[in-house]
N, C-alpha and C positions, 0 to 999 in steps of 0.2 A: 567293574571299574569303567567309568565313562572316559573316553579318550580326551586327553588334555586339550587338543586343538578345538574340540567341540565345545568344551566348557569355556575356553577363552573366547570363542566366537559369541557364545551366549552372554558372557560378562561384558563384551564390547557392544552390547545392545542388539545383537542379532538373535533371531530365532532359528529353528531348524525345521525343515520339511521332513516329516517322519511318518513311518508306518510300521506295523507289526507284521512279521513274516515267518514262514517256515522255509528253511534252506533245503536244497535238493542234494542228493548224493552225487559224487563225481560220475558214476556210471550212468545215472539218469540224465545228467547234464549232457553227457556224450551221446546218449540216445536221442535227445532233443536236437542237438547239433546235427546229427545225421539226418534226422527228419527235416530240419530246415534246409539242408543241402538238397535233399530229394524234392522238397516242395518248390525250390527255386526253378525247377524245370517247368513248373506249371504256373509261374508267376509273371505277370506283366510288369507290375511295380509294387513296391512296399518297403517298409523299414523293418529289419530283423533285429530281434532282441539279442544283445551281446550275451555270451555265455556267463559272464560274471554277474549279470543282472537277472538271471532266471531264478524264480522263487514263487512261492504261493503267498499272496497277501491275505492276512487275517483281519487287519483293520488299518485304514488310512486316516491319518489325523490332519494333514495339512501342516500349518505352522504351529509349533509348540515351543514353550520356554523351559528353563531349567526346573522350575517348580513342577511343571506338568510331567517332565521326564521322571522326577522322583515319585509322583503319584502313580504313573504308569508302572514303574518298577515295583512299587509296593503292591499294587493290584495283581500284577502278573506273578509275583512271588507267592501270593495267597492262593491263586488259582493253580499254579503248578504243583504246589505241595499236596494237592488232592486229585491230580489228574495224571493218570499213567501214560507213559509213552506208547506208541502204537505204530503200525506199518501200513503204508499205502503203496499203490503202483500206478503208472500211467494207464490211461484208458483210451480215449479217442480224441480226434480233432473237432473243434467247434469254433464258433465265432460270435461276436457282437456286431451286428450289421450297422453300417453307416449310411449316409444318404446316397453316395455314389460309389462306395467301396466297402470293404470289410474294415470296420474301425479297429477291431482287435481280433486277431487270430490266436486261438489258445488250444492247449491240451488240458483235459480234465483228468481226474483220477478215479480208480475203482475203490469201492469200500470206503467212501469218505464220511460215513456216519460219525465216527469219532472226531473227525476234523470239523464237522458242522457243530457238534456238541461243544468242542473247544471254542470255536468262533462265538457261539451263543453265550457261553460263560463269560468270555472276554467282553462282549457287548454289554451284558447285564451288569457285570461288576464295575466296568469303567463308567457306565452311566451313573452308578451310585457315587462315583468319585468326581462327577461333574462333567464328564465328556459326553458329547452329543451322540446318540445312537444313529447308526446308518439306516436310512429309510429304505434302501434297496435290499432286495432279497439276496442273501449270500450265495454266490456261485463259486465253488472250488475250481480254480483254473490257474494255469501257468501261461502268461502272455508270451507268445513266441514271435509275433510280428504285429505291426500296426499299419493302418492306412494302406491296405494291400488289395490288389486286384488279381484274381486268379483266373486261369483259363478253364478250370473245371469247378464243378460244384463241390461243396464240403462232403456230400454223400459219395460222390465219385472218388474223391481223394481218400476217404476212409476205406473204401473198397480196394483201392490200389495199394495203400500203405497201412499195414496192420502193426500197431505199436505192441511191443513185447518187452517191456522193461522189467528190471528186477524190482522187488519190493524195497522200499527205503523207509528208514525210521523217522518218525516225527518225535523227536526227543528233546528239542529246545525251541523256545520262542525267542525271536530276535526283534529288538527295536532297531530299525534301520534309519539312517540319515540319508536323504536323497538330495543331491545337488548337481549343478552343472559345472563341469570342468572341461575347458577347451571345447565348448559346444557339445559335450557328450554327458549324458546322464550317468552319474556314478553313485552307487549305494555303498555305505559303510556302516558296519554294526556299531551301535552306541553301547548296547549291552545284550547279553543273552541270559535266559533263565532256563535251567533244565526242568523237564517234566519228571514226575515221580518214576523211579525205576520199576520195571516189571518183575525184577528178580526178587 
């Protein structure tokens, strides 16, 4: 069920800024929060991702309308019926470099083959439904900070701080609405679709 306020917003002529995502378990979110606190010791400046916004993006759409929401839901329903849930865990810290700083600081995951297959299926099937394919190569990552300057290199930080998270299940795909509230980015689930059970 799509939240009423989102439908009302679309009916009033507005679109939504949306993306498909995998949510993290509470224990993994706590591991990342602990990592962020540790990294602040080696940070000159940067913007840290709020714990409520931690996720893995599978596909970013930009602005979409109600008809497109329905197409996305139909496509994800078809994919999920044939795709079994699976487990992944945190791996190490990495980054996307900017001109004068680290544009995005992230954590990737171990054993992400199934996640890549899921992403590829989503890209292929949504392109058949009229959505543009992403030109960039997919990189599994969880954004933990933006526009950051560190006192140490990524290699040094990975040597200092070894991530040891629990495995967590990728069992649902979420379509998320992204909007600004009080100058803060807020993500809300529009719908979620469960993957096929392993049982």
